[in-house]
N, C-alpha and C positions, 0 to 999 in steps of 0.2 A: 221403705217407709219415707214419706216426704213430709217434712215439717215446715209449714207455712207460717211465717212471722211477719206481721205488719210492723215496719220500722219507721219511726218518726225521725226526721232529719236531726232533731236535737239529740237523739240517742244513737244516731248512726255509727258514730265512732266506737261506742261501746259494743254495738252489735257486730261490727267487723273485727274489732281487736282480737277476740279469742280465736278467730279463724286464721289470722296471719301466722304462718309457720306451721299450722296444724295440718296433719295429713290423714285425718280420719273421716273426712267428709268432702262433699262438693256442694256448692251453693249456686242456685239460679238467682239472678238479680232481675227483678221485674218492675216495670212501672205499671201501677194500677190504672188501666186505660178505660175503665168502665164507662165513664161519661163520653169519652171520645168515640167509643164503639157503638154504644146504645142510642145515642141521641138521634142519628138519622133513621134508625129502625123504628124507634118510638114515634118519630114524627110521621112516618108513613102509616103506622098503625092508627094513630090519632086521626089522621086525615080520612082513613077508611071508616073507622068506627064512629066518627062524628056525623058521617052521612048516613050510615046504616049500622046502628049498634047491634051487637049480638046479645043473645040471652045471657051468655056468660059474662060479657063486659058489664051489662046492666046489673046483673046479680052482684058482681064484685063492688061496683060503685055503691049499691044500696047497702051491702053488707059492711063496708068499711067507712061509709060516709064521706068518701073522697070524690073529687072530680074525676072525670074520665082521663084527663091529662095526667093527674097524679097516679091513678091506678095503672095506666099504661107504662109510665116511666118506671114505677116501682117494680112492676111485673117483669119488664125487660131487664132492668138492672139486676134483679134477683136471679133471673135465668142465666144471665151472662156471668155473674159471680160463680154460680154453680158450674157453668161450662169451664171457666178459668181454672177452678180447683181441680176438675177432672183432667183437663189438658196438662196441667203441671204434673199431676200424678202419672199420666201416660209418658210424658217426657222423661220423668225419672225412671219409670218402669223399663223403658226401652233405651236408656242412655248408652252411648258408646263409651264403655268403661275404659277402653284402651286409649281413647283420645285424651281423657282426663287423668290417666294413670291411676285408675281405681281398681282395687281388688274386689272380690265378691262381697266381702263384709262392708267395705266402704261404699259400694254402689247402692247398698240398702240403707245408708244413713245420709240421705240428701236433704238439703235445706233450701228454703225459698225465702228470700228477702223481698217483701212486697212494699213498694214506696208509692205514696200518693203522687200522681202525676202533676196535679196542680201545685202542690207544695214544692215539688222539684222545680217546676217551671218558674214559679215566683222567686225561688232562691237563686236560680241561674240569672234571671233578669236583675235582681237586686245586687248580686255580686258584680255584674257587668257595669252597673251604674255607679257603684260605690267602692269597689275594691281598690285599695291603693296601688295594686299591681298595674291597674289600667288608668286610674284617675289621678292626674297630676295637677298640682296647684297652678292656676293660670291657664290651663288647657281647656279647650271646649268640652262640653259634655260628649261622652262617647256615642257614636252611631252604632246601634245594635243591628246585627244581621242574624236572623234565625236560620239555622240549617235543618231544623226539625219541625214537623207539622204539628207537634204537641207543645211547642214552646212559642207562644205569641209575643210579639214585640208590642209594647204599649204604643198607642196612637201618637204619631209625631216624633217617635224616638228611634226610628230606623225602618228596616224593611226585611226582606227575606230573599234567600236564594234556594229554591226548591229543586233538588236534583236527587237522582237515585241511580244505582247500577241498573243497566239493562241486561236482563237474563234471557237465556234460551228457554223455550217452552218446557224442556225437561228439568231445568234448574241446575244442570251440572256445569254449564258454561256461563260466563258473564262477559260483557263487552264494555264499552266506554260508558261514562256517565251521561245521563239524559235528564231533561226536565221531567219532574213528576207529572203523571197524568192530571190534566185540568189546569196546568200552569203554562205560561208562555215559554218559548224556547229560552234556554239558559242565557243566550246573548242578549235577549230582550230584558230579562230580569236584571242582568248586569248593567245594561244601559240605564234602566230606571234608577238603580242605586247610584250610578255614576252621576246622573243629573242631580239627585238629592245632595250628594256630597259637594258638587260644584256650587249649588245654591248656598249651602252652608258656608263655603269658603268666601263667597261674594258678600255674605252678611257679616262674617266675623274677621275675615282676613287671615285666619289661621287654618292650618291643616287639621282635619278632624280625626281623632282616634277612633278606629273601628274595633269593636269587640264581637267576635263570632259566638253564637249560642249553639251548643251541641248537646246531644244526649249522652254520648259515650265516646271516649278516645281509646282506641286499641293500638293504632299505628299512625305514624306521621305521614304516610304516603298520600292518603286522600286529601289531607289538609294542605299539604304542599302543592298538590295538583290544583286545588282551588285557589291558593294564594297566587300561583303563577298565572292562572286564568284571570283573576282580578287585576293583576298587574298588566297583562296583555290588553285588557279592555279599558285601561286608563283609570281604574278606581283609585289608584294611589297618586294620581296627578294632584289631588287636593286633599289627600288623607293618607293615613298609615295604619298598619295592622298593630293595634296596641295589645291584643291578647285574645284568649279564648276562655269562655266560661262554660263548663260542662257539668252535667248531672253526675256522671260516673267517669271513672278513669281506671283502666287496667294496664296502661302503658307505664313502664318504669321511667326513671329520670333520664336514662340514656336515650330511650325512644322519644321522649318529650323534647329533648334537646335538639332532635333532628328536625323539628318543626321550625322553619326559617321564614323570616320576612326579607324578601329580595335576596335570598340565598345566603345571607350573612348573619343577621341577628336572630337569635333564638326567641321564640314568641312565648311570653308568659302565659301560664295556664292556671286558672282558678278552678279547683275541683270541689264539687259538692260532697261526694262520697268516694273515698279512695279504696279501690279493691286491688291495688298492687300487692303482690306477694300472697294473694289468696287464690285458691283453686276455685274459681268462679267464672260464670259466663252470663252476660246480659242477654236475655232472650225476649222475643216478642211473640207469644203464643197466638195472638189474634191473627197472625199471618196464615194460620192454618185454616181459617174460614172467613173471617170478617174483613180481612185486608189481603195483603199478598205482595208478590214480587213483580216489579215492572217488566212487562214483556211487550213485544210488538207483533200484532196479527193483522195481515193485509194492510200494512203501513200505518196502522193505528195502535197507539199505546193503551195499555190497560194493566190492571193488577190481577195476577193469577194466584189464588190461594195455594199455599204450600202443600196441601193435601193432594193436589194434582201434579206435583213435581217430585223430584228425587229428594225424599226427606232426609236421607243420610247426608246429602250435600248441603242442604239448607238449614238443618237443625242438628241437635246433638244426638241423633239417633244412630244406633249401630246398624251397619249395612245388613247384617243377617236378620235384624228384627224390623226391617223397613215395612214389610207387608203387614206384619202383626200390628205395628204402630198405626199404619194407615187405617186398618180395620177398626181399631179402637177409637181413633179420631173420628172416623165416619159415624161411628155409633154415638159418640157424645154430640156430634153435630146434629144428628137426627133427634137426639133427646132435647136439644135446645129448641128446635123447631116444634117438636111435640109439646114441649112445655108451654110455648106461646099459644099453640092451637087449643090446648086443653084449658088454659086459663082465660083466653080472650076470644076463642072461637074463630081465629083467622089462620088460614093456611098460607104462609108467606111464600111468594114466588121468588125465583132466582133473581128477577129484575131488581128486587129491593136491596141486594147485596152489592158491595163495591166491585167485586170481580165478575159481575154478571156476563158481560160480553166474552171475555176470555174463557170463562167456564163453559158458556154455551158452545164456544168453538171446539174446545178439547173434548167435550162430552157429547157433542152433536145433539144437544137438547135446546128447545126453545126457551127464551128468557122468561116466558110466562109459566114454565113448568115449576111446580112447587119445589122449594129447596129440599124438602123432605125426600122427594123422589130422586133428586139429583145426587143426594148423599147415600143412596142405597147401592 
């Protein structure tokens, strides 16, 4: 049984408190990414339907009294919410109990903490700009650098460094970090940030405090890699790393103390919701269909949904249940596509999804093939 609970940030401490030290359950921690996932799909549907409405889309508009845009957005949002609930159930059903030290009874008492992604992002940005950990009297306003594509930096208050692990097609192996698909090479992103910081120094005459914005901290390793890279590219010539503001944290104080600036000073971390001491894992179910892991095919990068990879390596799924899990996920992926077709009369092609080209490669199907067929 999987119990899904929507958690408000204001009540997050009370939601997590009973879990700390408890050994009777396991908790998935999820950001509700409905808007992030459905916006591009809805946009494509609106584009098609505005040129050639279907009987079903016309009927829905007439029945509800809503505009085509509102009908499409609501339909896709509802379909994705249903998909998310089923995917979480499947993750719980096929969980690797040994990985999380769960017995049979415990593996049947799984929880999900679902957080509003926009609320988390706003909180992370607000902490970065106002938390006394980072903001010191007389110091310039912090320069914010987002490391996550769901945390936007307000205009004029910083930038981003977009990177991800590069994975093998099977998903079992990973290599060095690389720029996320659609973003410039990491060195070019760093150069842009360096120029921003230099301009700030020329205007204020003071070194600028930098605050990194992150979704979750598990280990110090990646953040130290990034700090060293920033240093190598001159970002600290006119600035310094003041701290990190993160949505979630599952790293204890010892691990956090290993995050260093210039190899000596520990970097302060402001945490939105602390899951230290809790048997929990931050998951991203959308990677099973709507997003994916960065791979390289014929020299070009793209995102391959996890359903086409080794799910035991990339998710919390037991090795012995991998194939059963894949079949369950393929089924709910088909149901999502069927839901859209039945309500709006549109058979969505693979091309409309983020991982179109990598999926086309590994399945040997054309990008204009319907996603419904690809998932059979």
